[in-house]
C-alpha positions in Angstrom: -6.9 -18.4 10.5 -4.3 -17.4 7.9 -1.6 -19.6 6.5 1.1 -17.0 6.9 4.2 -17.7 9.0 4.6 -15.9 12.3 5.6 -12.3 11.7 7.5 -9.7 13.5 6.4 -6.5 11.8 6.8 -4.4 15.0 10.6 -5.0 14.8 10.7 -2.5 11.9 10.1 0.3 14.5 11.8 1.5 17.7 10.9 -0.8 20.6 9.7 2.1 22.8 7.3 3.6 20.2 3.5 2.9 20.6 0.7 4.0 18.4 -2.1 6.2 19.8 -4.9 4.2 21.4 -7.6 5.5 19.0 -5.7 4.1 16.1 -4.9 0.8 17.8 -8.5 0.4 18.7 -9.7 1.1 15.2 -7.2 -1.3 13.6 -8.0 -4.1 16.0 -11.7 -3.7 15.5 -11.6 -3.7 11.8 -9.0 -6.5 11.3 -10.3 -9.9 10.3 -8.3 -13.1 10.8 -5.2 -10.9 11.6 -5.4 -9.2 8.2 -6.5 -5.8 6.9 -7.0 -4.8 3.3 -5.2 -1.6 2.2 -8.5 0.1 1.4 -9.7 -0.5 5.0 -6.5 0.9 6.4 -7.0 4.1 4.3 -10.6 4.3 5.5 -9.3 4.3 9.1 -6.7 7.0 8.3 -9.4 9.2 6.7 -11.9 8.6 9.5 -9.4 9.4 12.2 -7.8 12.2 10.2 -4.3 10.7 10.6 -1.6 9.9 8.1 -1.8 6.4 6.5 1.7 5.7 7.8 0.3 6.0 11.4 -2.3 3.3 10.6 0.4 1.2 9.0 2.5 1.5 12.2 -0.5 0.4 14.3 -0.9 -2.6 12.0 2.8 -3.5 12.4 2.6 -2.9 16.2 -0.4 -5.3 16.3 1.2 -7.8 14.0 -1.7 -7.5 11.6 -0.9 -8.4 8.0 -1.7 -5.8 5.3 -3.4 -7.4 2.3 -5.0 -6.5 -1.0 -2.8 -3.6 -2.0 -4.9 -1.2 -4.1 -2.1 -1.1 -6.7 -2.3 -4.9 -7.0 1.3 -5.3 -5.8 0.9 -7.7 -2.8 -1.5 -9.5 -0.5 -3.6 -11.6 -2.8 -4.1 -15.3 -2.6 -3.0 -17.7 -4.0 -0.6 -15.5 -5.9 1.0 -12.5 -4.1 0.5 -9.9 -6.8 -2.4 -9.4 -9.3 -1.0 -6.6 -11.3 0.1 -7.4 -14.8 1.9 -5.3 -17.5 -0.3 -3.1 -19.7 -0.3 -4.2 -23.3 0.6 -0.6 -24.2 1.4 2.7 -22.4 0.6 6.0 -24.0 3.5 8.4 -24.4 1.7 11.0 -22.2 1.2 8.5 -19.4 4.8 7.3 -19.7 6.0 10.9 -19.5 3.8 11.6 -16.5 5.2 8.6 -14.7 8.8 9.3 -15.5 8.7 12.9 -14.2 7.4 11.6 -10.8 10.2 9.1 -10.3 12.3 9.2 -7.2 15.5 7.3 -7.4 14.2 5.5 -10.5 11.0 4.3 -8.8 7.5 5.7 -8.6 6.4 6.4 -5.0 3.0 4.9 -4.1 1.6 8.3 -3.3 2.6 9.6 -6.7 0.9 6.6 -8.4 -2.3 7.4 -6.5 -2.1 11.1 -7.4 -1.4 10.3 -11.1 -4.4 7.9 -11.2 -6.7 10.5 -9.6 -5.4 13.3 -11.9 -5.9 11.2 -15.1 -9.2 9.5 -14.1 -7.5 6.1 -14.1 -7.8 3.2 -11.7 -4.8 2.8 -9.4 -4.0 -0.6 -11.0 -3.9 1.0 -14.4 -1.0 3.1 -13.2 0.8 0.1 -11.7 0.1 -1.9 -14.8 1.8 0.8 -16.9 4.7 0.8 -14.5 5.0 -3.0 -14.9 5.1 -2.6 -18.7 7.8 0.1 -18.4 9.9 -1.9 -15.9 9.4 0.7 -13.2 9.0 -0.4 -9.6 6.7 1.3 -7.2 8.2 2.3 -3.9 7.4 4.0 -0.5 4.1 2.3 0.4 2.0 5.0 2.2 1.2 2.4 4.9 4.9 1.4 5.2 4.5 -2.2 3.8 7.5 -1.6 1.5 
């Protein structure tokens, strides 16, 4: 069992809202010790052809903790985050990041797209953001 305090993730959503049964079933089947890695949640979204946010809602509804963010931002033990600032960021990458900012932050989806377009690992983009002092926002699963 996990050492996390009791959570109330479902309180982030309207009380009368319920996820579709197919998503709930997939989430509950694939969760281990009341946790689910980000990558597994995205696999479920892909397999069921639903938005990642719907899987995130099913996780919240089921009080399942999201762990191992693919950008390295949260869900790692014993530390929470494993991302560290890049030692340097190319001017081109910095420019690409800055043109995608929304309210001064880089949305998670944009970080993923940038990594894909540039052939980088997702954590390379988040490391560049750390070095530039740019926060990542709008988790596609709704964690933040």
